[in-house]
mmCIF entry with sequence, helices, sheets and N, C-alpha, C, O atoms, coordinates in Angstrom:
data_MODEL
# 
_entry.id   MODEL 
# 
_entity.id                         1 
_entity.type                       polymer 
_entity.pdbx_number_of_molecules   1 
# 
_entity_poly.entity_id                      1 
_entity_poly.type                           'polypeptide(L)' 
_entity_poly.nstd_linkage                   no 
_entity_poly.nstd_monomer                   no 
_entity_poly.pdbx_seq_one_letter_code       MEPRVLKYFLAIAREQSISGDAESLHISQPTLSRQICDLL 
_entity_poly.pdbx_seq_one_letter_code_can   MEPRVLKYFLAIAREQSISGDAESLHISQPTLSRQICDLL 
_entity_poly.pdbx_strand_id                 A 
# 
loop_
_entity_poly_seq.entity_id 
_entity_poly_seq.num 
_entity_poly_seq.mon_id 
_entity_poly_seq.hetero 
1 1  MET n 
1 2  GLU n 
1 3  PRO n 
1 4  ARG n 
1 5  VAL n 
1 6  LEU n 
1 7  LYS n 
1 8  TYR n 
1 9  PHE n 
1 10 LEU n 
1 11 ALA n 
1 12 ILE n 
1 13 ALA n 
1 14 ARG n 
1 15 GLU n 
1 16 GLN n 
1 17 SER n 
1 18 ILE n 
1 19 SER n 
1 20 GLY n 
1 21 ASP n 
1 22 ALA n 
1 23 GLU n 
1 24 SER n 
1 25 LEU n 
1 26 HIS n 
1 27 ILE n 
1 28 SER n 
1 29 GLN n 
1 30 PRO n 
1 31 THR n 
1 32 LEU n 
1 33 SER n 
1 34 ARG n 
1 35 GLN n 
1 36 ILE n 
1 37 CYS n 
1 38 ASP n 
1 39 LEU n 
1 40 LEU n 
# 
_struct_asym.id          A 
_struct_asym.entity_id   1 
# 
loop_
_struct_conf.conf_type_id 
_struct_conf.id 
_struct_conf.pdbx_PDB_helix_id 
_struct_conf.beg_label_comp_id 
_struct_conf.beg_label_asym_id 
_struct_conf.beg_label_seq_id 
_struct_conf.pdbx_beg_PDB_ins_code 
_struct_conf.end_label_comp_id 
_struct_conf.end_label_asym_id 
_struct_conf.end_label_seq_id 
_struct_conf.pdbx_end_PDB_ins_code 
_struct_conf.beg_auth_comp_id 
_struct_conf.beg_auth_asym_id 
_struct_conf.beg_auth_seq_id 
_struct_conf.end_auth_comp_id 
_struct_conf.end_auth_asym_id 
_struct_conf.end_auth_seq_id 
_struct_conf.pdbx_PDB_helix_class 
_struct_conf.details 
_struct_conf.pdbx_PDB_helix_length 
HELX_P HELX_P1 AA1 PRO A 3  ? GLU A 15 ? PRO A 3  GLU A 15 1 ? 13 
HELX_P HELX_P2 AA2 ILE A 18 ? LEU A 25 ? ILE A 18 LEU A 25 1 ? 8  
HELX_P HELX_P3 AA3 GLN A 29 ? LEU A 39 ? GLN A 29 LEU A 39 1 ? 11 
# 
_struct_conf_type.id          HELX_P 
_struct_conf_type.criteria    ? 
_struct_conf_type.reference   ? 
# 
loop_
_atom_site.group_PDB 
_atom_site.id 
_atom_site.type_symbol 
_atom_site.label_atom_id 
_atom_site.label_alt_id 
_atom_site.label_comp_id 
_atom_site.label_asym_id 
_atom_site.label_entity_id 
_atom_site.label_seq_id 
_atom_site.pdbx_PDB_ins_code 
_atom_site.Cartn_x 
_atom_site.Cartn_y 
_atom_site.Cartn_z 
_atom_site.occupancy 
_atom_site.B_iso_or_equiv 
_atom_site.pdbx_formal_charge 
_atom_site.auth_seq_id 
_atom_site.auth_comp_id 
_atom_site.auth_asym_id 
_atom_site.auth_atom_id 
_atom_site.pdbx_PDB_model_num 
ATOM 1   N N  . MET A 1 1  ? -16.179 149.339 8.620  1.00 0.00 ? 1  MET A N  1 
ATOM 2   C CA . MET A 1 1  ? -16.887 148.696 9.707  1.00 0.00 ? 1  MET A CA 1 
ATOM 3   C C  . MET A 1 1  ? -16.043 148.787 10.982 1.00 0.00 ? 1  MET A C  1 
ATOM 4   O O  . MET A 1 1  ? -14.840 148.526 10.964 1.00 0.00 ? 1  MET A O  1 
ATOM 5   N N  . GLU A 1 2  ? -16.669 149.147 12.041 1.00 0.00 ? 2  GLU A N  1 
ATOM 6   C CA . GLU A 1 2  ? -15.961 149.324 13.307 1.00 0.00 ? 2  GLU A CA 1 
ATOM 7   C C  . GLU A 1 2  ? -15.886 148.017 14.086 1.00 0.00 ? 2  GLU A C  1 
ATOM 8   O O  . GLU A 1 2  ? -16.860 147.266 14.137 1.00 0.00 ? 2  GLU A O  1 
ATOM 9   N N  . PRO A 1 3  ? -14.750 147.749 14.682 1.00 0.00 ? 3  PRO A N  1 
ATOM 10  C CA . PRO A 1 3  ? -14.625 146.538 15.516 1.00 0.00 ? 3  PRO A CA 1 
ATOM 11  C C  . PRO A 1 3  ? -15.635 146.507 16.659 1.00 0.00 ? 3  PRO A C  1 
ATOM 12  O O  . PRO A 1 3  ? -16.086 145.436 17.064 1.00 0.00 ? 3  PRO A O  1 
ATOM 13  N N  . ARG A 1 4  ? -15.986 147.674 17.176 1.00 0.00 ? 4  ARG A N  1 
ATOM 14  C CA . ARG A 1 4  ? -16.974 147.742 18.256 1.00 0.00 ? 4  ARG A CA 1 
ATOM 15  C C  . ARG A 1 4  ? -18.302 147.163 17.816 1.00 0.00 ? 4  ARG A C  1 
ATOM 16  O O  . ARG A 1 4  ? -18.940 146.447 18.588 1.00 0.00 ? 4  ARG A O  1 
ATOM 17  N N  . VAL A 1 5  ? -18.736 147.448 16.607 1.00 0.00 ? 5  VAL A N  1 
ATOM 18  C CA . VAL A 1 5  ? -20.014 146.941 16.111 1.00 0.00 ? 5  VAL A CA 1 
ATOM 19  C C  . VAL A 1 5  ? -19.960 145.433 15.919 1.00 0.00 ? 5  VAL A C  1 
ATOM 20  O O  . VAL A 1 5  ? -20.936 144.733 16.187 1.00 0.00 ? 5  VAL A O  1 
ATOM 21  N N  . LEU A 1 6  ? -18.825 144.937 15.455 1.00 0.00 ? 6  LEU A N  1 
ATOM 22  C CA . LEU A 1 6  ? -18.672 143.470 15.328 1.00 0.00 ? 6  LEU A CA 1 
ATOM 23  C C  . LEU A 1 6  ? -18.738 142.808 16.698 1.00 0.00 ? 6  LEU A C  1 
ATOM 24  O O  . LEU A 1 6  ? -19.287 141.715 16.831 1.00 0.00 ? 6  LEU A O  1 
ATOM 25  N N  . LYS A 1 7  ? -18.183 143.460 17.721 1.00 0.00 ? 7  LYS A N  1 
ATOM 26  C CA . LYS A 1 7  ? -18.255 142.931 19.080 1.00 0.00 ? 7  LYS A CA 1 
ATOM 27  C C  . LYS A 1 7  ? -19.720 142.845 19.511 1.00 0.00 ? 7  LYS A C  1 
ATOM 28  O O  . LYS A 1 7  ? -20.130 141.860 20.124 1.00 0.00 ? 7  LYS A O  1 
ATOM 29  N N  . TYR A 1 8  ? -20.504 143.869 19.194 1.00 0.00 ? 8  TYR A N  1 
ATOM 30  C CA . TYR A 1 8  ? -21.933 143.854 19.518 1.00 0.00 ? 8  TYR A CA 1 
ATOM 31  C C  . TYR A 1 8  ? -22.638 142.697 18.812 1.00 0.00 ? 8  TYR A C  1 
ATOM 32  O O  . TYR A 1 8  ? -23.429 141.977 19.422 1.00 0.00 ? 8  TYR A O  1 
ATOM 33  N N  . PHE A 1 9  ? -22.349 142.527 17.535 1.00 0.00 ? 9  PHE A N  1 
ATOM 34  C CA . PHE A 1 9  ? -22.968 141.467 16.737 1.00 0.00 ? 9  PHE A CA 1 
ATOM 35  C C  . PHE A 1 9  ? -22.648 140.099 17.325 1.00 0.00 ? 9  PHE A C  1 
ATOM 36  O O  . PHE A 1 9  ? -23.534 139.254 17.444 1.00 0.00 ? 9  PHE A O  1 
ATOM 37  N N  . LEU A 1 10 ? -21.401 139.876 17.690 1.00 0.00 ? 10 LEU A N  1 
ATOM 38  C CA . LEU A 1 10 ? -21.015 138.579 18.267 1.00 0.00 ? 10 LEU A CA 1 
ATOM 39  C C  . LEU A 1 10 ? -21.693 138.342 19.606 1.00 0.00 ? 10 LEU A C  1 
ATOM 40  O O  . LEU A 1 10 ? -22.074 137.214 19.920 1.00 0.00 ? 10 LEU A O  1 
ATOM 41  N N  . ALA A 1 11 ? -21.846 139.397 20.398 1.00 0.00 ? 11 ALA A N  1 
ATOM 42  C CA . ALA A 1 11 ? -22.509 139.260 21.695 1.00 0.00 ? 11 ALA A CA 1 
ATOM 43  C C  . ALA A 1 11 ? -23.973 138.849 21.490 1.00 0.00 ? 11 ALA A C  1 
ATOM 44  O O  . ALA A 1 11 ? -24.483 137.986 22.205 1.00 0.00 ? 11 ALA A O  1 
ATOM 45  N N  . ILE A 1 12 ? -24.639 139.461 20.523 1.00 0.00 ? 12 ILE A N  1 
ATOM 46  C CA . ILE A 1 12 ? -26.035 139.121 20.239 1.00 0.00 ? 12 ILE A CA 1 
ATOM 47  C C  . ILE A 1 12 ? -26.142 137.685 19.733 1.00 0.00 ? 12 ILE A C  1 
ATOM 48  O O  . ILE A 1 12 ? -27.037 136.947 20.146 1.00 0.00 ? 12 ILE A O  1 
ATOM 49  N N  . ALA A 1 13 ? -25.250 137.290 18.855 1.00 0.00 ? 13 ALA A N  1 
ATOM 50  C CA . ALA A 1 13 ? -25.288 135.928 18.322 1.00 0.00 ? 13 ALA A CA 1 
ATOM 51  C C  . ALA A 1 13 ? -25.057 134.904 19.436 1.00 0.00 ? 13 ALA A C  1 
ATOM 52  O O  . ALA A 1 13 ? -25.668 133.835 19.444 1.00 0.00 ? 13 ALA A O  1 
ATOM 53  N N  . ARG A 1 14 ? -24.192 135.234 20.348 1.00 0.00 ? 14 ARG A N  1 
ATOM 54  C CA . ARG A 1 14 ? -23.870 134.312 21.444 1.00 0.00 ? 14 ARG A CA 1 
ATOM 55  C C  . ARG A 1 14 ? -25.030 134.197 22.442 1.00 0.00 ? 14 ARG A C  1 
ATOM 56  O O  . ARG A 1 14 ? -25.383 133.095 22.863 1.00 0.00 ? 14 ARG A O  1 
ATOM 57  N N  . GLU A 1 15 ? -25.604 135.306 22.806 1.00 0.00 ? 15 GLU A N  1 
ATOM 58  C CA . GLU A 1 15 ? -26.660 135.319 23.835 1.00 0.00 ? 15 GLU A CA 1 
ATOM 59  C C  . GLU A 1 15 ? -28.072 135.237 23.261 1.00 0.00 ? 15 GLU A C  1 
ATOM 60  O O  . GLU A 1 15 ? -29.011 134.879 23.973 1.00 0.00 ? 15 GLU A O  1 
ATOM 61  N N  . GLN A 1 16 ? -28.228 135.568 21.978 1.00 0.00 ? 16 GLN A N  1 
ATOM 62  C CA . GLN A 1 16 ? -29.507 135.546 21.283 1.00 0.00 ? 16 GLN A CA 1 
ATOM 63  C C  . GLN A 1 16 ? -30.557 136.415 21.967 1.00 0.00 ? 16 GLN A C  1 
ATOM 64  O O  . GLN A 1 16 ? -31.728 136.046 22.063 1.00 0.00 ? 16 GLN A O  1 
ATOM 65  N N  . SER A 1 17 ? -30.110 137.578 22.441 1.00 0.00 ? 17 SER A N  1 
ATOM 66  C CA . SER A 1 17 ? -31.011 138.515 23.103 1.00 0.00 ? 17 SER A CA 1 
ATOM 67  C C  . SER A 1 17 ? -30.474 139.929 22.943 1.00 0.00 ? 17 SER A C  1 
ATOM 68  O O  . SER A 1 17 ? -29.448 140.275 23.529 1.00 0.00 ? 17 SER A O  1 
ATOM 69  N N  . ILE A 1 18 ? -31.152 140.736 22.164 1.00 0.00 ? 18 ILE A N  1 
ATOM 70  C CA . ILE A 1 18 ? -30.695 142.116 21.937 1.00 0.00 ? 18 ILE A CA 1 
ATOM 71  C C  . ILE A 1 18 ? -30.840 142.942 23.226 1.00 0.00 ? 18 ILE A C  1 
ATOM 72  O O  . ILE A 1 18 ? -29.922 143.671 23.602 1.00 0.00 ? 18 ILE A O  1 
ATOM 73  N N  . SER A 1 19 ? -31.970 142.827 23.885 1.00 0.00 ? 19 SER A N  1 
ATOM 74  C CA . SER A 1 19 ? -32.183 143.672 25.063 1.00 0.00 ? 19 SER A CA 1 
ATOM 75  C C  . SER A 1 19 ? -31.228 143.287 26.207 1.00 0.00 ? 19 SER A C  1 
ATOM 76  O O  . SER A 1 19 ? -30.700 144.161 26.893 1.00 0.00 ? 19 SER A O  1 
ATOM 77  N N  . GLY A 1 20 ? -31.013 142.001 26.406 1.00 0.00 ? 20 GLY A N  1 
ATOM 78  C CA . GLY A 1 20 ? -30.061 141.571 27.440 1.00 0.00 ? 20 GLY A CA 1 
ATOM 79  C C  . GLY A 1 20 ? -28.647 141.966 27.133 1.00 0.00 ? 20 GLY A C  1 
ATOM 80  O O  . GLY A 1 20 ? -27.899 142.356 28.029 1.00 0.00 ? 20 GLY A O  1 
ATOM 81  N N  . ASP A 1 21 ? -28.264 141.872 25.869 1.00 0.00 ? 21 ASP A N  1 
ATOM 82  C CA . ASP A 1 21 ? -26.915 142.263 25.465 1.00 0.00 ? 21 ASP A CA 1 
ATOM 83  C C  . ASP A 1 21 ? -26.726 143.759 25.562 1.00 0.00 ? 21 ASP A C  1 
ATOM 84  O O  . ASP A 1 21 ? -25.650 144.223 25.940 1.00 0.00 ? 21 ASP A O  1 
ATOM 85  N N  . ALA A 1 22 ? -27.747 144.518 25.230 1.00 0.00 ? 22 ALA A N  1 
ATOM 86  C CA . ALA A 1 22 ? -27.644 145.967 25.351 1.00 0.00 ? 22 ALA A CA 1 
ATOM 87  C C  . ALA A 1 22 ? -27.336 146.368 26.783 1.00 0.00 ? 22 ALA A C  1 
ATOM 88  O O  . ALA A 1 22 ? -26.518 147.252 27.035 1.00 0.00 ? 22 ALA A O  1 
ATOM 89  N N  . GLU A 1 23 ? -27.995 145.714 27.701 1.00 0.00 ? 23 GLU A N  1 
ATOM 90  C CA . GLU A 1 23 ? -27.771 146.013 29.116 1.00 0.00 ? 23 GLU A CA 1 
ATOM 91  C C  . GLU A 1 23 ? -26.343 145.638 29.532 1.00 0.00 ? 23 GLU A C  1 
ATOM 92  O O  . GLU A 1 23 ? -25.678 146.402 30.231 1.00 0.00 ? 23 GLU A O  1 
ATOM 93  N N  . SER A 1 24 ? -25.879 144.469 29.104 1.00 0.00 ? 24 SER A N  1 
ATOM 94  C CA . SER A 1 24 ? -24.550 144.034 29.494 1.00 0.00 ? 24 SER A CA 1 
ATOM 95  C C  . SER A 1 24 ? -23.456 144.847 28.806 1.00 0.00 ? 24 SER A C  1 
ATOM 96  O O  . SER A 1 24 ? -22.349 144.971 29.331 1.00 0.00 ? 24 SER A O  1 
ATOM 97  N N  . LEU A 1 25 ? -23.765 145.405 27.627 1.00 0.00 ? 25 LEU A N  1 
ATOM 98  C CA . LEU A 1 25 ? -22.802 146.251 26.892 1.00 0.00 ? 25 LEU A CA 1 
ATOM 99  C C  . LEU A 1 25 ? -22.882 147.726 27.315 1.00 0.00 ? 25 LEU A C  1 
ATOM 100 O O  . LEU A 1 25 ? -22.092 148.557 26.867 1.00 0.00 ? 25 LEU A O  1 
ATOM 101 N N  . HIS A 1 26 ? -23.843 148.026 28.180 1.00 0.00 ? 26 HIS A N  1 
ATOM 102 C CA . HIS A 1 26 ? -24.047 149.399 28.693 1.00 0.00 ? 26 HIS A CA 1 
ATOM 103 C C  . HIS A 1 26 ? -24.408 150.390 27.596 1.00 0.00 ? 26 HIS A C  1 
ATOM 104 O O  . HIS A 1 26 ? -23.910 151.516 27.573 1.00 0.00 ? 26 HIS A O  1 
ATOM 105 N N  . ILE A 1 27 ? -25.278 149.961 26.687 1.00 0.00 ? 27 ILE A N  1 
ATOM 106 C CA . ILE A 1 27 ? -25.838 150.853 25.681 1.00 0.00 ? 27 ILE A CA 1 
ATOM 107 C C  . ILE A 1 27 ? -27.337 150.596 25.624 1.00 0.00 ? 27 ILE A C  1 
ATOM 108 O O  . ILE A 1 27 ? -27.820 149.588 26.138 1.00 0.00 ? 27 ILE A O  1 
ATOM 109 N N  . SER A 1 28 ? -28.075 151.519 24.994 1.00 0.00 ? 28 SER A N  1 
ATOM 110 C CA . SER A 1 28 ? -29.530 151.328 24.937 1.00 0.00 ? 28 SER A CA 1 
ATOM 111 C C  . SER A 1 28 ? -29.868 150.313 23.836 1.00 0.00 ? 28 SER A C  1 
ATOM 112 O O  . SER A 1 28 ? -29.111 150.128 22.883 1.00 0.00 ? 28 SER A O  1 
ATOM 113 N N  . GLN A 1 29 ? -31.013 149.670 23.994 1.00 0.00 ? 29 GLN A N  1 
ATOM 114 C CA . GLN A 1 29 ? -31.450 148.659 23.022 1.00 0.00 ? 29 GLN A CA 1 
ATOM 115 C C  . GLN A 1 29 ? -31.673 149.275 21.637 1.00 0.00 ? 29 GLN A C  1 
ATOM 116 O O  . GLN A 1 29 ? -31.258 148.669 20.649 1.00 0.00 ? 29 GLN A O  1 
ATOM 117 N N  . PRO A 1 30 ? -32.312 150.458 21.511 1.00 0.00 ? 30 PRO A N  1 
ATOM 118 C CA . PRO A 1 30 ? -32.477 151.036 20.179 1.00 0.00 ? 30 PRO A CA 1 
ATOM 119 C C  . PRO A 1 30 ? -31.138 151.357 19.478 1.00 0.00 ? 30 PRO A C  1 
ATOM 120 O O  . PRO A 1 30 ? -31.010 151.207 18.263 1.00 0.00 ? 30 PRO A O  1 
ATOM 121 N N  . THR A 1 31 ? -30.155 151.798 20.266 1.00 0.00 ? 31 THR A N  1 
ATOM 122 C CA . THR A 1 31 ? -28.845 152.067 19.701 1.00 0.00 ? 31 THR A CA 1 
ATOM 123 C C  . THR A 1 31 ? -28.214 150.792 19.180 1.00 0.00 ? 31 THR A C  1 
ATOM 124 O O  . THR A 1 31 ? -27.660 150.772 18.081 1.00 0.00 ? 31 THR A O  1 
ATOM 125 N N  . LEU A 1 32 ? -28.296 149.737 19.957 1.00 0.00 ? 32 LEU A N  1 
ATOM 126 C CA . LEU A 1 32 ? -27.736 148.453 19.523 1.00 0.00 ? 32 LEU A CA 1 
ATOM 127 C C  . LEU A 1 32 ? -28.433 147.946 18.281 1.00 0.00 ? 32 LEU A C  1 
ATOM 128 O O  . LEU A 1 32 ? -27.778 147.500 17.339 1.00 0.00 ? 32 LEU A O  1 
ATOM 129 N N  . SER A 1 33 ? -29.753 148.009 18.267 1.00 0.00 ? 33 SER A N  1 
ATOM 130 C CA . SER A 1 33 ? -30.511 147.552 17.092 1.00 0.00 ? 33 SER A CA 1 
ATOM 131 C C  . SER A 1 33 ? -30.132 148.352 15.847 1.00 0.00 ? 33 SER A C  1 
ATOM 132 O O  . SER A 1 33 ? -29.960 147.782 14.770 1.00 0.00 ? 33 SER A O  1 
ATOM 133 N N  . ARG A 1 34 ? -30.003 149.650 15.990 1.00 0.00 ? 34 ARG A N  1 
ATOM 134 C CA . ARG A 1 34 ? -29.650 150.503 14.851 1.00 0.00 ? 34 ARG A CA 1 
ATOM 135 C C  . ARG A 1 34 ? -28.270 150.146 14.307 1.00 0.00 ? 34 ARG A C  1 
ATOM 136 O O  . ARG A 1 34 ? -28.080 150.081 13.092 1.00 0.00 ? 34 ARG A O  1 
ATOM 137 N N  . GLN A 1 35 ? -27.312 149.916 15.192 1.00 0.00 ? 35 GLN A N  1 
ATOM 138 C CA . GLN A 1 35 ? -25.963 149.590 14.738 1.00 0.00 ? 35 GLN A CA 1 
ATOM 139 C C  . GLN A 1 35 ? -25.941 148.220 14.054 1.00 0.00 ? 35 GLN A C  1 
ATOM 140 O O  . GLN A 1 35 ? -25.190 148.027 13.098 1.00 0.00 ? 35 GLN A O  1 
ATOM 141 N N  . ILE A 1 36 ? -26.736 147.282 14.518 1.00 0.00 ? 36 ILE A N  1 
ATOM 142 C CA . ILE A 1 36 ? -26.796 145.974 13.862 1.00 0.00 ? 36 ILE A CA 1 
ATOM 143 C C  . ILE A 1 36 ? -27.452 146.110 12.479 1.00 0.00 ? 36 ILE A C  1 
ATOM 144 O O  . ILE A 1 36 ? -27.005 145.498 11.509 1.00 0.00 ? 36 ILE A O  1 
ATOM 145 N N  . CYS A 1 37 ? -28.504 146.912 12.404 1.00 0.00 ? 37 CYS A N  1 
ATOM 146 C CA . CYS A 1 37 ? -29.155 147.140 11.098 1.00 0.00 ? 37 CYS A CA 1 
ATOM 147 C C  . CYS A 1 37 ? -28.208 147.791 10.110 1.00 0.00 ? 37 CYS A C  1 
ATOM 148 O O  . CYS A 1 37 ? -28.275 147.521 8.911  1.00 0.00 ? 37 CYS A O  1 
ATOM 149 N N  . ASP A 1 38 ? -27.331 148.642 10.603 1.00 0.00 ? 38 ASP A N  1 
ATOM 150 C CA . ASP A 1 38 ? -26.367 149.303 9.726  1.00 0.00 ? 38 ASP A CA 1 
ATOM 151 C C  . ASP A 1 38 ? -25.337 148.328 9.137  1.00 0.00 ? 38 ASP A C  1 
ATOM 152 O O  . ASP A 1 38 ? -24.713 148.610 8.114  1.00 0.00 ? 38 ASP A O  1 
ATOM 153 N N  . LEU A 1 39 ? -25.172 147.175 9.803  1.00 0.00 ? 39 LEU A N  1 
ATOM 154 C CA . LEU A 1 39 ? -24.264 146.169 9.265  1.00 0.00 ? 39 LEU A CA 1 
ATOM 155 C C  . LEU A 1 39 ? -24.805 145.556 7.951  1.00 0.00 ? 39 LEU A C  1 
ATOM 156 O O  . LEU A 1 39 ? -24.046 145.132 7.080  1.00 0.00 ? 39 LEU A O  1 
ATOM 157 N N  . LEU A 1 40 ? -26.124 145.531 7.851  1.00 0.00 ? 40 LEU A N  1 
ATOM 158 C CA . LEU A 1 40 ? -26.752 144.922 6.679  1.00 0.00 ? 40 LEU A CA 1 
ATOM 159 C C  . LEU A 1 40 ? -26.738 145.890 5.569  1.00 0.00 ? 40 LEU A C  1 
ATOM 160 O O  . LEU A 1 40 ? -27.220 145.586 4.478  1.00 0.00 ? 40 LEU A O  1 
# 
């Protein structure tokens, strides 16, 4: 598991918004969603 993906997960948990977090993390929403799904 990459630390970067954990950072993404924590950002989503904190803000409770995938699309908003994707923008603030400078990645696309589908990319962020895919990486979170890969955690499961």
